[in-house]
C-alpha positions as CSV (number, residue, x, y, z in Angstrom):
1,M,-9.7,-7.9,-31.1
2,T,-6.5,-9.3,-29.5
3,P,-7.1,-9.5,-25.7
4,R,-4.9,-7.1,-23.7
5,V,-2.5,-8.5,-21.1
6,C,-1.4,-7.2,-17.7
7,A,0.5,-8.9,-14.9
8,V,1.9,-8.6,-11.4
9,L,5.7,-9.0,-11.0
10,G,7.8,-9.5,-7.9
11,D,10.0,-11.9,-6.0
12,P,8.5,-13.8,-4.2
13,I,5.2,-13.5,-6.0
14,E,3.1,-16.7,-5.3
15,H,1.3,-15.0,-2.4
16,S,0.1,-12.0,-4.4
17,L,-3.7,-11.4,-4.5
18,S,-3.4,-9.0,-7.5
19,P,-4.5,-11.7,-10.0
20,V,-7.6,-12.4,-8.0
21,L,-8.5,-8.7,-7.7
22,H,-7.7,-7.7,-11.3
23,R,-9.5,-10.7,-12.8
24,A,-12.6,-9.9,-10.7
25,A,-12.5,-6.4,-12.1
26,Y,-12.2,-7.7,-15.7
27,R,-15.3,-9.9,-15.1
28,E,-17.3,-7.1,-13.6
29,L,-16.3,-4.8,-16.5
30,G,-17.0,-7.4,-19.2
31,L,-13.4,-7.2,-20.4
32,D,-11.7,-10.1,-22.2
33,W,-8.4,-9.3,-20.7
34,E,-5.7,-11.6,-19.2
35,Y,-3.9,-11.0,-15.9
36,Q,-0.8,-13.0,-15.2
37,R,1.7,-13.5,-12.4
38,H,5.5,-13.6,-13.0
39,R,8.4,-14.0,-10.6
40,V,10.9,-11.3,-11.6
41,D,13.8,-9.8,-9.5
42,A,15.2,-6.3,-9.8
43,A,18.0,-7.4,-12.1
44,G,15.7,-9.2,-14.5
45,L,13.0,-6.4,-14.7
46,P,14.4,-4.5,-17.7
47,A,14.8,-7.6,-19.9
48,F,11.3,-8.8,-18.9
49,V,9.7,-5.5,-19.9
50,A,11.8,-5.3,-23.1
51,G,10.5,-8.7,-24.2
52,L,6.8,-7.7,-24.0
53,D,4.8,-7.3,-27.2
54,D,2.0,-4.8,-28.0
55,R,-0.7,-6.8,-26.3
56,W,0.6,-5.7,-22.9
57,R,-1.1,-2.8,-21.3
58,G,0.3,-2.6,-17.7
59,L,2.3,-4.2,-14.9
60,S,1.7,-4.2,-11.2
61,L,5.0,-4.1,-9.2
62,T,5.6,-5.5,-5.8
63,M,8.8,-6.0,-3.8
64,P,11.6,-5.8,-4.7
65,L,10.7,-3.9,-7.9
66,K,9.1,-0.6,-6.6
67,E,12.4,1.3,-7.0
68,A,13.9,-0.7,-9.9
69,V,10.9,0.3,-12.1
70,L,11.6,4.0,-11.8
71,A,14.2,3.8,-14.6
72,L,11.7,2.3,-17.0
73,G,9.2,5.1,-17.5
74,E,8.2,8.7,-17.0
75,A,7.3,9.4,-13.3
76,D,4.7,11.8,-12.0
77,D,5.0,14.1,-9.0
78,V,3.7,11.4,-6.6
79,V,6.3,8.9,-7.7
80,R,9.1,11.5,-7.5
81,A,8.1,12.5,-4.0
82,V,7.8,8.9,-2.7
83,G,10.8,7.4,-4.6
84,A,8.8,4.3,-5.4
85,A,6.2,3.0,-7.8
86,N,3.9,0.0,-8.1
87,T,2.6,0.5,-11.6
88,L,4.1,0.6,-15.1
89,L,1.8,1.6,-17.9
90,L,3.0,0.3,-21.2
91,G,2.8,2.0,-24.6
92,E,4.8,4.3,-26.8
93,R,5.7,6.3,-23.8
94,P,5.9,4.1,-20.6
95,L,4.5,5.8,-17.5
96,V,5.5,5.0,-13.9
97,R,2.8,5.5,-11.3
98,N,2.2,4.9,-7.6
99,T,-1.4,3.8,-6.7
100,D,-0.4,2.9,-3.1
101,V,-0.6,6.5,-2.1
102,G,-4.1,6.9,-3.5
103,G,-5.1,3.5,-2.2
104,L,-4.1,4.5,1.3
105,Q,-6.2,7.6,1.1
106,Q,-9.2,5.9,-0.3
107,A,-9.0,3.1,2.3
108,L,-9.1,5.7,5.1
109,R,-11.9,7.6,3.4
110,A,-13.9,4.4,3.3
111,V,-14.1,4.4,7.1
112,G,-14.9,8.1,7.3
113,V,-11.5,9.7,7.6
114,E,-11.6,12.8,5.3
115,S,-8.8,14.7,7.0
116,V,-5.9,14.0,9.4
117,G,-4.2,16.4,11.8
118,T,-1.7,14.2,13.6
119,A,-0.7,10.7,12.5
120,L,1.3,7.9,14.2
121,L,3.4,5.7,11.9
122,L,5.0,2.4,12.8
123,G,8.0,1.6,10.6
124,T,10.2,3.3,8.0
125,G,10.1,1.2,4.8
126,A,8.7,1.7,1.3
127,T,5.1,1.5,2.5
128,A,5.9,4.1,5.2
129,R,7.0,6.5,2.4
130,S,3.7,6.0,0.6
131,S,1.9,6.5,4.0
132,V,3.6,9.8,4.6
133,A,2.5,11.0,1.2
134,A,-1.0,9.9,1.7
135,L,-1.4,11.3,5.2
136,C,0.1,14.7,4.1
137,A,-2.4,14.7,1.2
138,L,-5.2,14.2,3.8
139,G,-3.9,17.3,5.6
140,A,-1.6,15.9,8.3
141,T,0.6,18.6,9.8
142,R,2.4,16.4,12.3
143,L,3.6,12.8,12.0
144,V,5.3,10.7,14.7
145,V,7.3,7.8,13.4
146,V,8.2,4.9,15.7
147,A,11.4,3.4,14.3
148,R,13.7,0.6,15.3
149,S,16.5,2.4,13.4
150,P,15.7,6.1,13.8
151,G,18.3,7.1,11.1
152,K,16.1,5.4,8.5
153,A,13.3,7.9,9.1
154,Q,15.4,10.8,7.6
155,P,13.9,10.4,4.1
156,L,10.4,10.4,5.7
157,A,11.2,13.7,7.5
158,A,12.3,15.3,4.2
159,M,9.1,14.1,2.5
160,A,7.0,15.5,5.4
161,A,8.8,18.8,5.4
162,S,8.3,19.2,1.6
163,Q,4.5,18.9,2.3
164,G,4.6,21.5,5.1
165,A,4.4,18.9,7.9
166,T,6.7,18.2,10.8
167,L,7.9,14.7,11.6
168,D,9.2,13.5,15.0
169,V,11.0,10.2,15.4
170,L,10.4,8.0,18.5
171,P,12.8,5.1,19.0
172,W,11.0,1.8,19.1
173,A,12.6,0.5,22.3
174,A,11.7,3.8,24.1
175,A,8.1,3.5,23.1
176,V,7.9,-0.1,24.3
177,A,9.6,0.7,27.6
178,D,7.3,3.8,28.2
179,G,4.1,2.0,27.1
180,H,2.8,5.3,25.8
181,L,2.5,6.9,22.4
182,P,1.5,10.4,21.4
183,A,-2.2,11.1,20.7
184,A,-3.0,10.9,17.0
185,D,-6.0,10.8,14.7
186,V,-4.7,7.7,12.9
187,C,-2.1,5.0,13.5
188,V,-0.7,3.4,10.4
189,S,1.4,0.2,10.9
190,T,3.7,-0.7,8.1
191,V,5.8,-3.4,9.9
192,V,5.9,-7.1,9.4
193,A,3.6,-9.6,11.1
194,G,4.1,-9.7,14.9
195,A,6.3,-6.7,15.1
196,A,3.6,-4.3,16.3
197,D,2.2,-6.7,18.9
198,E,4.1,-5.1,21.8
199,L,2.9,-1.7,20.9
200,A,-0.7,-2.6,20.2
201,P,-2.2,-1.4,23.6
202,A,-0.3,1.9,23.4
203,A,-1.3,2.5,19.8
204,V,-4.9,1.8,20.4
205,A,-5.0,4.1,23.4
206,A,-3.5,6.9,21.4
207,C,-5.6,6.8,18.2
208,D,-9.1,6.9,16.8
209,V,-8.4,4.8,13.7
210,V,-5.9,1.9,13.2
211,F,-4.6,1.0,9.7
212,D,-2.5,-2.2,9.6
213,V,-1.2,-2.8,6.1
214,L,-1.0,-6.6,6.7
215,Y,-3.9,-8.8,5.5
216,D,-2.7,-12.4,6.1
217,P,-2.6,-13.5,8.9
218,W,-5.7,-11.5,9.9
219,P,-6.6,-10.1,12.3
220,T,-3.3,-9.0,13.6
221,V,-2.9,-8.4,17.4
222,L,-3.0,-4.7,16.7
223,A,-6.1,-4.9,14.6
224,Q,-7.9,-7.2,17.1
225,T,-7.0,-4.9,20.0
226,A,-8.3,-1.9,18.1
227,A,-11.5,-3.7,17.1
228,D,-12.1,-4.8,20.7
229,A,-11.7,-1.2,21.8
230,G,-14.4,-0.1,19.3
231,L,-12.0,1.7,16.9
232,A,-12.3,1.8,13.2
233,V,-9.9,-0.7,11.6
234,V,-8.5,-0.6,8.1
235,S,-6.6,-3.7,6.8
236,G,-4.0,-4.4,4.2
237,L,-6.7,-6.0,2.1
238,D,-8.5,-2.6,2.0
239,L,-5.3,-1.1,0.8
240,L,-4.8,-3.7,-1.9
241,V,-8.4,-3.3,-3.1
242,H,-8.3,0.5,-3.4
243,Q,-4.9,0.6,-5.0
244,A,-6.1,-2.1,-7.5
245,V,-9.2,0.0,-8.3
246,L,-6.8,2.8,-9.3
247,Q,-4.6,0.5,-11.3
248,V,-7.5,-1.0,-13.2
249,R,-8.6,2.6,-14.1
250,L,-5.1,3.5,-15.3
251,M,-4.7,0.3,-17.3
252,T,-8.2,-0.1,-18.8
253,G,-9.7,3.3,-18.6
254,S,-12.7,1.9,-16.6
255,T,-13.7,2.2,-13.0
256,V,-14.8,-0.8,-11.0
257,D,-16.6,-0.8,-7.6
258,A,-14.2,-1.5,-4.7
259,G,-16.8,-3.9,-3.2
260,V,-16.4,-6.3,-6.0
261,L,-12.7,-6.6,-5.5
262,L,-13.1,-6.7,-1.7
263,S,-15.5,-9.7,-1.9
264,A,-13.1,-11.5,-4.3
265,G,-10.1,-10.9,-2.0
266,R,-11.9,-12.1,1.1
267,E,-13.0,-15.3,-0.6
268,A,-9.4,-16.0,-1.8
269,I,-7.9,-15.4,1.6
270,G,-10.6,-17.6,3.2
271,A,-9.7,-20.4,0.7
272,R,-6.1,-20.3,1.8
273,R,-6.8,-20.9,5.4
274,P,-6.7,-24.4,6.8
275,R,-10.1,-25.9,7.4
């Protein structure tokens, strides 16, 4: 049989751990599949997809393609709610899916979080949208978003309202100046490396669980502060692994143990670090 092919697309793409995770899954499942990596920008995405033959089963999409892919397939309710997707399933009827939302939920469940009442969210970007969807699915009724540009939180507020949750916006500068954040069950940081450092003590004092979506460099100041305080910490690698498990299931029809992918990811990150 002709081996199936999948790939991760984005720009930049060299840093992506998706090939490591998906290839580890294929080995574990005994699949003779190929997983590639391609640098593709938003303008080039339609032509790239149009040029694929019938060997191709699915694509993983990273930035800046999570919105551009929406025009290339049929979206489900999760994708429509979030307005972003990270998966394109290829076939006679292409399907657009978002496994970031499910991955966030599963990563939290892995540290014992089965439900959320109040959540604290740092940042307002695409990952923040997936975070709102995941937190509401876990039962969150109140979210507090700490935002450098409060106006950018409006789409998040609309998402939360559609799920029956309230969303309050706290200006970043005010939170830093006050040194205090509202109490919450979970804090999810979706900002770039270093951005959350100044809020780390306040976030750790306010929450029971800290989820930082970064994975390299690791640990971040926020993650280390949380670990030192004895809090449960969830990393971006945990998110990558759990969303990849869901992608593998969608693309291959088979389920792989998250621990297999987590080990492969840790090994790959360790190999990148200077010795």
